[in-house]
C-alpha positions, 0 to 999 in steps of 0.5 A: 178198336182198342187203346185210349178213347178220343177225348170228348170234352163237355160243352159247358166246361169248355164254355165256362174255361172259354169265359174265364180266359176272355177276361184275362190270360191266366196260369193253369191254376188259376183257371181250374179255380175259375172254372170250377173244375180241378187243375188236372181236368183243367189242364185236360181242357186246355190242352185240348182246346190248345190243339184246336187253336181256341187258346195258346199258352204265353210265358205259362198264361192261357188266352184265347185266340180268335178262333177260341173268342169266335167260339165262346160267342157261339157257346154261350148262344148256345148256353142261352138257349137251352139254359136261359142264363147268361153264361157269364153269370152263370161262372160268376154265380158259382164262384 
């Protein structure tokens, strides 16, 4: 099959972005800084997450949808199980 490969997001990066947005709606640049990724990568993830119905952009600021909040809760459980840490602690420590 030729053409572009389907975007396969890194789950930990997606979880960090969702966690950041759980605090407050933010513009793309602020999401990138808080999630410790580049602007381009943050925009790629936000676009993908929006296509999946997990985030939405209103007036240039991204926010979680109800579906995004539910997904974040599941991802927090996975991160805690796999890494033995709370996602909120992991994001805070690396800022």
